C-alpha positions, 0 to 999 in steps of 0.5 A: 790463772797466772803461769809461772815461767822458768827462771832465766839463767843469769847472764854470767851463768857458767855454761857447765850447768852448775848454779854459779857464775862463770867466774866462780865456776869454770872461769877460775880454772880457765884463768887466774890462780886456779888455772888448770887446777880442777880438783876432780874429773867431773870439774875438769870435764865441766870446765872443758865443756865450758871451754868448748862453749867459749872457744878456749882451745889453748885450755882444751889442749893444756888439759888433754893428756900428751899421749892422746892430745891432737896437735891442734883443735879446729875452730868451731863451725860457724853457727855452732851453739852449745845448748847444755851439759848433763853429767850422768855419772862421775867416779874415781877408781883410785886417787889418780883415775876417773871417768865421767859419763855425760851428754852434751847438746848442741845445734848447728844449721838448725839441727840438734846434736847430742854427744854421749861419751864416757871420758877417762881422766888421769891425774899426773903431777897433781893435775887432772887431764882428759885422756880419751873416750872410754871406747879407746879412741881419743875424741875431739869433744871430750 
């Protein structure tokens, strides 16, 4: 009997979990003509997850609302591995406000971690921005 193995991810697969190459998915928001132009809260959330994976702190700061944005984002801890993203829910209450519920998985020092968050987003001047975790506190991994 022959066992089927799961298909291996493409070497250039986007970290956000969508079935696309990084350059055609979140990479187009990180650089190039669509930089900082994610079209909806879910796309912005996914691009921010990919930015954490790729340690693109300037992108994270640029897509964080000025009222809740920290002055800087610390470098990731050595050995941190991002393992995957599961978007549970994405919704817009109107044209300029949205929420995304997600679980991001990581591993550090041999221990698995899960970040479960409901993030709020707002669109200003045509650009979507991360505001905070829905519980009201800004979160460093949104």
